[in-house]
N, CA, C and O atoms as a GROMACS GRO file, in nm:
protein
  388
    1UNK      N    1   8.318  12.954  10.836
    1UNK     CA    2   8.286  12.910  10.981
    1UNK      C    3   8.259  12.878  11.085
    1UNK      O    4   8.214  12.779  11.142
    2UNK      N    5   8.311  13.032  11.120
    2UNK     CA    6   8.235  13.099  11.206
    2UNK      C    7   8.102  13.145  11.224
    2UNK      O    8   8.071  13.169  11.341
    3UNK      N    9   8.002  13.166  11.122
    3UNK     CA   10   7.855  13.162  11.107
    3UNK      C   11   7.747  13.079  11.083
    3UNK      O   12   7.624  13.092  11.081
    4UNK      N   13   7.866  12.944  11.058
    4UNK     CA   14   7.833  12.806  11.063
    4UNK      C   15   7.755  12.725  11.225
    4UNK      O   16   7.655  12.659  11.256
    5UNK      N   17   7.934  12.811  11.320
    5UNK     CA   18   7.873  12.794  11.384
    5UNK      C   19   7.754  12.833  11.493
    5UNK      O   20   7.689  12.766  11.572
    6UNK      N   21   7.760  12.998  11.454
    6UNK     CA   22   7.678  12.995  11.527
    6UNK      C   23   7.518  12.960  11.511
    6UNK      O   24   7.424  12.973  11.590
    7UNK      N   25   7.524  12.916  11.389
    7UNK     CA   26   7.407  12.889  11.337
    7UNK      C   27   7.349  12.728  11.439
    7UNK      O   28   7.253  12.714  11.516
    8UNK      N   29   7.451  12.634  11.396
    8UNK     CA   30   7.403  12.525  11.446
    8UNK      C   31   7.408  12.546  11.624
    8UNK      O   32   7.361  12.451  11.686
    9UNK      N   33   7.437  12.610  11.669
    9UNK     CA   34   7.436  12.654  11.814
    9UNK      C   35   7.344  12.748  11.795
    9UNK      O   36   7.306  12.689  11.694
   10UNK      N   37   7.264  12.851  11.800
   10UNK     CA   38   7.114  12.868  11.790
   10UNK      C   39   7.000  12.704  11.713
   10UNK      O   40   6.877  12.705  11.719
   11UNK      N   41   7.070  12.599  11.657
   11UNK     CA   42   6.954  12.512  11.601
   11UNK      C   43   6.951  12.458  11.699
   11UNK      O   44   6.836  12.423  11.725
   12UNK      N   45   7.066  12.412  11.821
   12UNK     CA   46   7.107  12.302  11.894
   12UNK      C   47   6.990  12.364  12.047
   12UNK      O   48   6.977  12.298  12.149
   13UNK      N   49   6.918  12.510  12.019
   13UNK     CA   50   6.842  12.575  12.124
   13UNK      C   51   6.938  12.611  12.259
   13UNK      O   52   6.909  12.576  12.373
   14UNK      N   53   7.037  12.675  12.228
   14UNK     CA   54   7.129  12.755  12.316
   14UNK      C   55   7.067  12.923  12.348
   14UNK      O   56   7.001  12.982  12.262
   15UNK      N   57   7.093  12.973  12.457
   15UNK     CA   58   7.054  13.084  12.463
   15UNK      C   59   7.172  13.234  12.355
   15UNK      O   60   7.292  13.242  12.331
   16UNK      N   61   7.073  13.310  12.326
   16UNK     CA   62   7.142  13.390  12.262
   16UNK      C   63   7.283  13.461  12.288
   16UNK      O   64   7.361  13.495  12.198
   17UNK      N   65   7.309  13.481  12.450
   17UNK     CA   66   7.376  13.521  12.525
   17UNK      C   67   7.472  13.421  12.500
   17UNK      O   68   7.563  13.454  12.425
   18UNK      N   69   7.472  13.291  12.552
   18UNK     CA   70   7.611  13.172  12.546
   18UNK      C   71   7.587  13.193  12.415
   18UNK      O   72   7.511  13.290  12.422
   19UNK      N   73   7.599  13.172  12.314
   19UNK     CA   74   7.638  13.197  12.190
   19UNK      C   75   7.702  13.306  12.169
   19UNK      O   76   7.820  13.278  12.148
   20UNK      N   77   7.686  13.402  12.166
   20UNK     CA   78   7.757  13.568  12.188
   20UNK      C   79   7.902  13.575  12.260
   20UNK      O   80   8.010  13.624  12.226
   21UNK      N   81   7.853  13.499  12.383
   21UNK     CA   82   7.986  13.456  12.513
   21UNK      C   83   8.073  13.354  12.434
   21UNK      O   84   8.193  13.357  12.459
   22UNK      N   85   8.040  13.286  12.364
   22UNK     CA   86   8.138  13.194  12.292
   22UNK      C   87   8.236  13.264  12.164
   22UNK      O   88   8.354  13.266  12.130
   23UNK      N   89   8.109  13.318  12.119
   23UNK     CA   90   8.160  13.407  11.967
   23UNK      C   91   8.254  13.486  12.046
   23UNK      O   92   8.372  13.465  12.017
   24UNK      N   93   8.238  13.548  12.111
   24UNK     CA   94   8.340  13.614  12.202
   24UNK      C   95   8.480  13.597  12.227
   24UNK      O   96   8.586  13.658  12.211
   25UNK      N   97   8.426  13.460  12.286
   25UNK     CA   98   8.605  13.406  12.307
   25UNK      C   99   8.701  13.398  12.183
   25UNK      O  100   8.813  13.439  12.154
   26UNK      N  101   8.593  13.319  12.120
   26UNK     CA  102   8.638  13.280  11.976
   26UNK      C  103   8.700  13.392  11.910
   26UNK      O  104   8.821  13.394  11.885
   27UNK      N  105   8.636  13.467  11.887
   27UNK     CA  106   8.735  13.646  11.838
   27UNK      C  107   8.844  13.661  11.906
   27UNK      O  108   8.954  13.654  11.852
   28UNK      N  109   8.826  13.689  12.059
   28UNK     CA  110   8.917  13.777  12.131
   28UNK      C  111   9.040  13.635  12.080
   28UNK      O  112   9.148  13.692  12.082
   29UNK      N  113   9.052  13.560  12.060
   29UNK     CA  114   9.132  13.392  12.052
   29UNK      C  115   9.198  13.420  11.897
   29UNK      O  116   9.318  13.407  11.872
   30UNK      N  117   9.126  13.449  11.830
   30UNK     CA  118   9.207  13.453  11.720
   30UNK      C  119   9.223  13.547  11.724
   30UNK      O  120   9.320  13.555  11.649
   31UNK      N  121   9.190  13.707  11.778
   31UNK     CA  122   9.309  13.830  11.735
   31UNK      C  123   9.410  13.787  11.823
   31UNK      O  124   9.512  13.855  11.826
   32UNK      N  125   9.405  13.731  11.863
   32UNK     CA  126   9.578  13.683  12.002
   32UNK      C  127   9.630  13.640  11.875
   32UNK      O  128   9.732  13.698  11.836
   33UNK      N  129   9.578  13.547  11.801
   33UNK     CA  130   9.656  13.425  11.758
   33UNK      C  131   9.688  13.488  11.586
   33UNK      O  132   9.805  13.483  11.549
   34UNK      N  133   9.600  13.535  11.506
   34UNK     CA  134   9.608  13.682  11.391
   34UNK      C  135   9.597  13.564  11.296
   34UNK      O  136   9.639  13.573  11.181
   35UNK      N  137   9.556  13.481  11.330
   35UNK     CA  138   9.494  13.358  11.154
   35UNK      C  139   9.396  13.314  11.232
   35UNK      O  140   9.375  13.326  11.352
   36UNK      N  141   9.310  13.234  11.099
   36UNK     CA  142   9.180  13.158  11.155
   36UNK      C  143   9.236  13.038  11.327
   36UNK      O  144   9.336  13.035  11.399
   37UNK      N  145   9.150  12.987  11.323
   37UNK     CA  146   9.142  12.898  11.472
   37UNK      C  147   9.197  12.753  11.419
   37UNK      O  148   9.292  12.684  11.455
   38UNK      N  149   9.083  12.733  11.304
   38UNK     CA  150   9.161  12.632  11.275
   38UNK      C  151   9.287  12.556  11.227
   38UNK      O  152   9.315  12.437  11.221
   39UNK      N  153   9.373  12.710  11.186
   39UNK     CA  154   9.543  12.717  11.204
   39UNK      C  155   9.611  12.631  11.306
   39UNK      O  156   9.702  12.551  11.282
   40UNK      N  157   9.546  12.661  11.445
   40UNK     CA  158   9.603  12.676  11.575
   40UNK      C  159   9.643  12.528  11.630
   40UNK      O  160   9.557  12.447  11.664
   41UNK      N  161   9.784  12.500  11.635
   41UNK     CA  162   9.813  12.421  11.662
   41UNK      C  163   9.838  12.404  11.831
   41UNK      O  164   9.824  12.501  11.906
   42UNK      N  165   9.883  12.252  11.884
   42UNK     CA  166   9.849  12.244  12.046
   42UNK      C  167   9.949  12.332  12.093
   42UNK      O  168   9.932  12.384  12.204
   43UNK      N  169  10.075  12.365  12.014
   43UNK     CA  170  10.149  12.444  12.120
   43UNK      C  171  10.121  12.590  12.098
   43UNK      O  172  10.189  12.667  12.166
   44UNK      N  173  10.045  12.634  12.026
   44UNK     CA  174   9.938  12.784  12.035
   44UNK      C  175   9.869  12.779  12.137
   44UNK      O  176   9.885  12.878  12.207
   45UNK      N  177   9.777  12.685  12.190
   45UNK     CA  178   9.720  12.699  12.250
   45UNK      C  179   9.738  12.658  12.370
   45UNK      O  180   9.659  12.660  12.464
   46UNK      N  181   9.908  12.596  12.363
   46UNK     CA  182   9.981  12.590  12.511
   46UNK      C  183  10.005  12.769  12.550
   46UNK      O  184   9.935  12.816  12.639
   47UNK      N  185  10.068  12.825  12.505
   47UNK     CA  186  10.107  12.971  12.503
   47UNK      C  187   9.976  13.050  12.537
   47UNK      O  188   9.963  13.132  12.628
   48UNK      N  189   9.881  13.010  12.446
   48UNK     CA  190   9.738  13.116  12.516
   48UNK      C  191   9.725  13.107  12.632
   48UNK      O  192   9.733  13.196  12.717
   49UNK      N  193   9.699  12.967  12.646
   49UNK     CA  194   9.663  12.926  12.781
   49UNK      C  195   9.706  12.912  12.921
   49UNK      O  196   9.642  12.925  13.025
   50UNK      N  197   9.860  12.877  12.894
   50UNK     CA  198   9.984  12.916  12.978
   50UNK      C  199  10.064  13.021  13.050
   50UNK      O  200  10.101  13.028  13.167
   51UNK      N  201  10.081  13.112  12.931
   51UNK     CA  202  10.096  13.199  12.926
   51UNK      C  203   9.995  13.356  12.958
   51UNK      O  204   9.961  13.428  13.052
   52UNK      N  205   9.979  13.344  12.788
   52UNK     CA  206   9.859  13.547  12.769
   52UNK      C  207   9.761  13.494  12.846
   52UNK      O  208   9.750  13.585  12.927
   53UNK      N  209   9.678  13.408  12.880
   53UNK     CA  210   9.572  13.406  12.967
   53UNK      C  211   9.611  13.340  13.152
   53UNK      O  212   9.534  13.305  13.241
   54UNK      N  213   9.779  13.349  13.144
   54UNK     CA  214   9.812  13.343  13.321
   54UNK      C  215   9.723  13.403  13.426
   54UNK      O  216   9.687  13.342  13.527
   55UNK      N  217   9.701  13.486  13.406
   55UNK     CA  218   9.653  13.579  13.532
   55UNK      C  219   9.523  13.578  13.515
   55UNK      O  220   9.458  13.618  13.611
   56UNK      N  221   9.464  13.544  13.422
   56UNK     CA  222   9.304  13.589  13.363
   56UNK      C  223   9.274  13.509  13.532
   56UNK      O  224   9.354  13.457  13.610
   57UNK      N  225   9.157  13.523  13.539
   57UNK     CA  226   9.058  13.446  13.646
   57UNK      C  227   9.043  13.284  13.630
   57UNK      O  228   9.066  13.255  13.513
   58UNK      N  229   9.014  13.174  13.703
   58UNK     CA  230   9.013  13.046  13.580
   58UNK      C  231   8.861  13.003  13.505
   58UNK      O  232   8.830  12.912  13.427
   59UNK      N  233   8.777  13.126  13.576
   59UNK     CA  234   8.663  13.118  13.525
   59UNK      C  235   8.645  13.159  13.344
   59UNK      O  236   8.572  13.086  13.277
   60UNK      N  237   8.695  13.243  13.298
   60UNK     CA  238   8.744  13.329  13.156
   60UNK      C  239   8.878  13.168  13.124
   60UNK      O  240   8.853  13.083  13.040
   61UNK      N  241   9.009  13.164  13.212
   61UNK     CA  242   9.030  13.030  13.130
   61UNK      C  243   8.948  12.936  13.051
   61UNK      O  244   8.933  12.925  12.929
   62UNK      N  245   8.885  12.856  13.173
   62UNK     CA  246   8.775  12.773  13.113
   62UNK      C  247   8.677  12.803  13.019
   62UNK      O  248   8.674  12.728  12.922
   63UNK      N  249   8.549  12.947  13.026
   63UNK     CA  250   8.518  12.988  12.894
   63UNK      C  251   8.596  12.980  12.819
   63UNK      O  252   8.557  12.926  12.715
   64UNK      N  253   8.682  13.004  12.819
   64UNK     CA  254   8.784  12.993  12.658
   64UNK      C  255   8.813  12.886  12.552
   64UNK      O  256   8.794  12.865  12.432
   65UNK      N  257   8.886  12.813  12.689
   65UNK     CA  258   8.912  12.649  12.637
   65UNK      C  259   8.752  12.566  12.631
   65UNK      O  260   8.753  12.458  12.572
   66UNK      N  261   8.631  12.609  12.685
   66UNK     CA  262   8.498  12.486  12.669
   66UNK      C  263   8.473  12.574  12.531
   66UNK      O  264   8.403  12.510  12.452
   67UNK      N  265   8.507  12.683  12.489
   67UNK     CA  266   8.429  12.758  12.344
   67UNK      C  267   8.509  12.716  12.194
   67UNK      O  268   8.463  12.701  12.081
   68UNK      N  269   8.663  12.704  12.252
   68UNK     CA  270   8.783  12.638  12.175
   68UNK      C  271   8.739  12.504  12.119
   68UNK      O  272   8.711  12.479  12.002
   69UNK      N  273   8.738  12.409  12.242
   69UNK     CA  274   8.660  12.276  12.256
   69UNK      C  275   8.522  12.258  12.144
   69UNK      O  276   8.512  12.161  12.069
   70UNK      N  277   8.441  12.349  12.149
   70UNK     CA  278   8.334  12.331  12.077
   70UNK      C  279   8.362  12.332  12.009
   70UNK      O  280   8.390  12.221  11.964
   71UNK      N  281   8.392  12.464  11.912
   71UNK     CA  282   8.406  12.513  11.837
   71UNK      C  283   8.538  12.388  11.712
   71UNK      O  284   8.536  12.414  11.592
   72UNK      N  285   8.620  12.286  11.754
   72UNK     CA  286   8.720  12.221  11.682
   72UNK      C  287   8.622  12.102  11.652
   72UNK      O  288   8.633  12.028  11.555
   73UNK      N  289   8.483  12.090  11.789
   73UNK     CA  290   8.459  11.946  11.781
   73UNK      C  291   8.340  11.977  11.689
   73UNK      O  292   8.295  11.879  11.630
   74UNK      N  293   8.266  12.121  11.661
   74UNK     CA  294   8.151  12.158  11.531
   74UNK      C  295   8.278  12.158  11.405
   74UNK      O  296   8.243  12.150  11.287
   75UNK      N  297   8.413  12.169  11.440
   75UNK     CA  298   8.447  12.166  11.276
   75UNK      C  299   8.452  12.062  11.243
   75UNK      O  300   8.371  12.050  11.152
   76UNK      N  301   8.527  11.925  11.272
   76UNK     CA  302   8.550  11.762  11.288
   76UNK      C  303   8.392  11.740  11.229
   76UNK      O  304   8.369  11.704  11.113
   77UNK      N  305   8.277  11.771  11.337
   77UNK     CA  306   8.161  11.652  11.326
   77UNK      C  307   8.144  11.794  11.166
   77UNK      O  308   8.220  11.756  11.077
   78UNK      N  309   8.084  11.902  11.132
   78UNK     CA  310   8.022  11.936  10.996
   78UNK      C  311   8.184  11.918  10.898
   78UNK      O  312   8.160  11.892  10.780
   79UNK      N  313   8.310  11.928  10.926
   79UNK     CA  314   8.342  11.862  10.817
   79UNK      C  315   8.472  11.843  10.857
   79UNK      O  316   8.573  11.914  10.864
   80UNK      N  317   8.427  11.667  10.895
   80UNK     CA  318   8.515  11.504  10.866
   80UNK      C  319   8.543  11.529  10.753
   80UNK      O  320   8.652  11.586  10.749
   81UNK      N  321   8.481  11.508  10.617
   81UNK     CA  322   8.505  11.429  10.544
   81UNK      C  323   8.610  11.524  10.473
   81UNK      O  324   8.703  11.465  10.417
   82UNK      N  325   8.609  11.620  10.470
   82UNK     CA  326   8.712  11.736  10.373
   82UNK      C  327   8.826  11.725  10.476
   82UNK      O  328   8.925  11.692  10.410
   83UNK      N  329   8.856  11.737  10.590
   83UNK     CA  330   8.954  11.743  10.661
   83UNK      C  331   9.039  11.597  10.660
   83UNK      O  332   9.162  11.592  10.656
   84UNK      N  333   8.954  11.486  10.664
   84UNK     CA  334   8.985  11.381  10.659
   84UNK      C  335   9.110  11.368  10.479
   84UNK      O  336   9.218  11.312  10.456
   85UNK      N  337   9.006  11.461  10.389
   85UNK     CA  338   9.072  11.452  10.262
   85UNK      C  339   9.220  11.591  10.288
   85UNK      O  340   9.337  11.552  10.276
   86UNK      N  341   9.200  11.694  10.312
   86UNK     CA  342   9.308  11.758  10.313
   86UNK      C  343   9.428  11.743  10.423
   86UNK      O  344   9.528  11.814  10.414
   87UNK      N  345   9.414  11.651  10.522
   87UNK     CA  346   9.470  11.597  10.585
   87UNK      C  347   9.572  11.421  10.600
   87UNK      O  348   9.670  11.381  10.662
   88UNK      N  349   9.497  11.379  10.525
   88UNK     CA  350   9.481  11.216  10.481
   88UNK      C  351   9.462  11.172  10.616
   88UNK      O  352   9.538  11.079  10.645
   89UNK      N  353   9.359  11.219  10.741
   89UNK     CA  354   9.330  11.084  10.842
   89UNK      C  355   9.317  11.193  10.933
   89UNK      O  356   9.221  11.159  11.004
   90UNK      N  357   9.368  11.335  10.984
   90UNK     CA  358   9.317  11.430  11.111
   90UNK      C  359   9.204  11.397  11.164
   90UNK      O  360   9.221  11.379  11.284
   91UNK      N  361   9.079  11.377  11.129
   91UNK     CA  362   9.017  11.403  11.226
   91UNK      C  363   8.988  11.227  11.276
   91UNK      O  364   8.936  11.216  11.387
   92UNK      N  365   9.009  11.134  11.222
   92UNK     CA  366   9.029  11.015  11.254
   92UNK      C  367   9.170  10.968  11.382
   92UNK      O  368   9.173  10.914  11.493
   93UNK      N  369   9.255  11.016  11.301
   93UNK     CA  370   9.358  10.970  11.401
   93UNK      C  371   9.339  11.085  11.559
   93UNK      O  372   9.412  11.066  11.656
   94UNK      N  373   9.249  11.181  11.560
   94UNK     CA  374   9.219  11.250  11.674
   94UNK      C  375   9.093  11.177  11.730
   94UNK      O  376   9.076  11.230  11.840
   95UNK      N  377   8.991  11.079  11.712
   95UNK     CA  378   8.935  11.041  11.761
   95UNK      C  379   8.979  10.887  11.814
   95UNK      O  380   8.889  10.813  11.853
   96UNK      N  381   9.080  10.851  11.815
   96UNK     CA  382   9.131  10.757  11.845
   96UNK      C  383   9.209  10.751  11.965
   96UNK      O  384   9.236  10.648  12.027
   97UNK      N  385   9.250  10.894  11.999
   97UNK     CA  386   9.295  10.862  12.107
   97UNK      C  387   9.226  10.935  12.233
   97UNK      O  388   9.264  10.909  12.347
   0.00000   0.00000   0.00000
């Protein structure tokens, strides 16, 4: 999934440094989480951003949250049909909020 994310970002014309930064943030979150990021639930993100990164600079929190948001948007856009089949409507439930 991550390689597809990188290719999509590169195809969109993002600078290599921006893509490396996003991947680095995602890798740090995945290392903390210990599982694939697509398994992350809102409570896990709350713990990470509210407790683990509590003392981190606001720019770090912002960059990580933007990388995670972009990654989940990529997953939803690229894998919407599979997500719907696996979850019984997860992606459509998210888009109505």
